[in-house]
N, C-alpha and C positions, 0 to 999 in steps of 0.2 A: 413480489421479487425473488426471484430465485439467486441466491448469491454465494457462488460455488468460491470456497477460501481455501488457497493451496497451501499448505503450511498452517503446522498449528503448531507456532512458537508463540510467541508473548506476542506480538503484532498481530500476527492471524488470531489468536484467542479474543486481545481487544476490538482488532474491529469486528469480527463475527459478532462478539456480546452485543457491540451496540446497534450491530443490523438487527440483531433479532429481538432485543427490545423496539425497536422500531418497528417491529411486525412482518419483516421478512423472515422469510424461507431458505436458513445457512445450511450447506453442506458442506462438510469439511473435506479436502482431498488432502488422504496421508496413506503413506506404503502401510504402515503397523495400524490401520484404521479399526483396530481389535487389542487395541494397548487398554488398559485398564484404565489409565488416567484420562486419554481422548473418551471415551465414552462416558465415565463420568462428568465431565466438563460439558458435551453433549447434551447430557440428559440434564443437565444442571438450566443452558441455556435455551434446551430445546431444539437442539441443531441436531443435525445427523453426521455419520463421518462414511464415506464408499472410498474407492481406490482415485489416486490422483484423475485419471481417464475417466473414468465415469461421472467424477463431479465435474469435470469442466463439462465435458456435453452436455447435460444436467441444469451446468446454470444457463441465465442469460447473462450475468456479468460475471467474470472469473476475476479474481485477487491473485497475486503474483507474492508470498510475505513468505519468502524462501532467503536463507542466506544465501548471498553471492557466489560463491565456490560450490555450491551444488545445484546451482539456479539451472546452466544451461544442460542438462543430460533429462533433469526432472522437465523444464518448460518443454524438450524438444518430444520428452515423451509424451505430451498430454493429447496430444494428435491432433486433428483438423478441428481448427477453432474460428476459418474465416466466418468473416461476418461480427465477432461476439465482439462485447467490449473485454477490454481485459485493461484491470490498472495493477498495473506496475508500480508496488512498495520499494521495490529494490535497490538499495545505494552500492554501488560496485567497491564495497571497500576491501584493501587489501594492507598488509606491511607491505612499508616499503621504509627501505635504512631504519628501522627499527620502531619505526610509529606508522600508525592509522593513517590511511589515505585511502584515493581514491585508485584505481588501474584501469582509468580512461578519463576522458574530461577536454570540454571547451573543443575538441574537432571532433567528439562523435560523446555517444553516453552510453549508461546499462541500458536508458528507455528506448533508446535506436536500436540498441542488440538487441532488445526482447523480439521488437519487432521486423528484428531478420530472419528470427526464431520464428515465427508464428506470421508468416505471409497471408494477407487478408486480415488479420483480425486488426482490433480499431483498439490501438493502443492507447490508455490516458497513465500519464506520470504524474504522478500526487502520494499522499502521506507517508512522504519519507523524510518528511523535512521535522517530524519530532519523534518521542519514544511513544512507545506503548503507552506507558501511565497518561501521556497527556491526549491518545487518542481517545480511552476511555472516560478522561474526565472535559472535553471539549464544553460542555454545558455548562462546567462549573467556576468557567474564569469571569469575571467583574466584565471584561471585553472581551467579545466574541475573537478568539484566535484565527489568524489567518491559514488558510490551505492552499498553498496554488498549485496548480495544473497545469498540463503539456499533454497537446493531444493536435489532430491533423483531420480529425471529425468532430462537428461544433455538435450533432446531437448526442456524440457520447460523453463529448465534455459538458453537454448538458444535461446528462442520468446522471453521470459522476459526482457534477457539483450538487447537484440535489441530497444525492444520499454524504457527501460530507458536510451538507447542510444541517442532516440529521443526525449529525455526532454531534453536532455542536457550532461546526467552522464557517467562517467566513469563505466562501470559495472564490478566488479570484481568477480566472484565467489568466495563463503567461504566454498562450500563444501555441505554436504549432507544436508538436514534438520534437524539436532541433530544440528548444529550449529545455529540454532537460538537462542540455548541458550546463547549465546555470543554476538547475534546482537541485544537481547533486552537490555542487561544489557549497549549495548555502545549506543542505542537510550538513553540512562538515561545520559550517558555525555554532550548530545547536551542540555537536556533539562536541565540538572544542570548549564550548562552555560548559555543557553539562557533567562532562567524564574528566575534563581535565584543569578546567577553570574553578570546581568550588562550587558550579549554579546550582549543581543538584536536578534531576529529571523531569520536577513538577511543573515548566513553564513551559511556554509555547511564546510566538513570535505573534503581533498584532497588528492591526491598521491604525494609527491613530489619527482623525480627522482635527482640521482646527474647529473649533464651534462657530456657529452663527452669529 
């Protein structure tokens, strides 16, 4: 499968590395695709880099791994993505009253906003609930970490669930894209514990089941 990752920051690189290791063809979409650091990284994992629009057109799946404050212009510039699976990894983070929080939620979400920017795309909200370090280490946990996903297209969610499983996660369907309204605040629990409460970044949420 060809996976276009729009954004080559920590999250984009973690996901791309995992999927490249799983045998997928990874294409990074970056404004400066000739940047030496990005070229070296792509050579290391066997990926390529194109302009964001070219990468999105080439990908069977398009992954949005951008900072929220740059997302709208970047996403709208990708062009027509009708019918494509689009994974929204972003949380709509903003500073509010001197603290990091969400700039929307409960009555709408970043995921629904992304869908409004990309009419006809099959948007799936996921990979927003942990940090980049965990995205690279899902298979190393004693218990498989959970990754919830939300979207309106069942076939798209099935594809994305397989991609999550390849990274070592237990993929659980949270329902329609409207459920991004709870998945984005849920991500704030991880951010609170990791960054403010001293737990660090090398942990994830999991589902613990009663033994038979």
